[in-house]
N, C-alpha and C positions, 0 to 999 in steps of 0.2 A: 577824622584822620587826615594826615598830610598826604595830599594826592601826589606830591613829588618825592615822597619817601621811596628809597630803593626797595625792590622786592627781595625777600629772602626765602630760600627754600626750607620748608618744614615737613615733618612727618608727625602725624597724630596717631596714637595707638589707643583704642578705646573698645569697650564692649560693643558688640555688633548692634544691639538694640538701641544705641544712642548715636549711630552714625548720622542720622538726619539732623539732630540738634547741632552736631559739630559742623556739618556742611553749612548750615544756616549761619552759624557764628563766624565761620571763615568768610562767607560772603558778606556778612554785616560789617566786618572790619576792612573790607576792600580787597580780599584775597581772591585768588584764582585756583580752583581745584585742578590738579594735574592728573591724579589717578586715585581710584578707590579699590582696595583689595578686599572684597567682601567675605573675609574669613572671620572667625571669632577668636581673637579680637580683630576688629576692622583696622586696616592701615590706610590712612588718608595722606596722600602727598599733595602739597599745595605750595603756592608762593603767596606771601602776604607782605604788606608794607612793613618795613623794619620798625617803624614807629608803633605798629600794632602788636608786635611780638609779646611785649610784657602784658598788654591788655588780655591777649588770648591765653597766655600762661596763667594769669590770675583767674580768668573765667573757668578754665579747665580744672584748676585746683579747687575752686569753690564748688563747682557743679558736680565733679566726679570724685573728689577726694583723691585717693591713691589708685583708683581703678582705671585711670586714663593718664596718658603722658603726651607731652609735646617735645619734639627734639629738633633743634636747628640742624639742617643738613649742610654738608660742605659745599662751598661754591666752586665753580670751575677754576682750574689752575691756569696761570698765564703762560706756562711753558708751551712750546710747540710740540708736535707729535714725537719728536726725537727726545723730548725731555729737557732740551736746552732752552734757556731764556731767549726770547726774541731780542733782536738788535737794540730796539728802543729801550727795552727793560734793562739790558746790559749797560746801556748808556746812563740810565737813571741810577743804577747801582754804583757805577763808577763815579758819578757826580756826588752821590751821597758819601762815598768813601773819602773823596778828596776834601769836601767841605764839612763833613760830620753830620749832615742833615739834608733834607729836601723840603722845599716849600710846596704848598699846594699848586701854585702857579707853575713851578718847574715840572711837576707831575703832569699837569694838564697840557703843557706845551709839548711834551714828548709823546703823548698818546696818539696813536694812529686814528684816523677818522672812524674806523670800524669799532673803536673802543669807547665811543661816547655814550654807550648804554650804561645807565646807573649801576646795574648789577655787575657789569664787567669792571667798572671803575672801583666798586667796593671790593671785588676780588683782587684787583691790583693793589689797592691800599692795604688789604689784609696780608697779601704776600710780602709786600715791602716791610710791613711792621714785623711779620714773623722772621724776616731776614735780619732784623735788628736795626733797621733804618728808622731814624727819628724823623717824623713829619712835623713841620712847624707851620703856623699861620704865616701868610704873606705879610711882610712889613718892609718899609724902606731900608731897614738895617740889614736884612738878609737877602736882598735882591742883587742880581749880578750887576 
């Protein structure tokens, strides 16, 4: 697995007697267990590398058929506590509106230092995409 792949939050729901197998597989793909709710069915919350999500989905489907499931959990929102976008996010949205897109470099240039965590960057990119903002690769043609 790619060690630099961002972590994504998941929840696995499975029969209680198989929780050990699932914990082992999450660890095998480089995941981190966050909580285990020992009910029947068991609920396991974890973060796994995004690159391992499909691998884990296939393993669960093959191993448990329809009696277990994996679900990607929502990532944190980029809005502040009042529900309003932060100033730098407002600037990015304004830039995207004026030029019709954003480059990856423009997004990186506007991120506060506290936002260099891959999970937070993924949440930002997801929020921008959901807002209808088109992200394009960096190239000399679309640089300022």
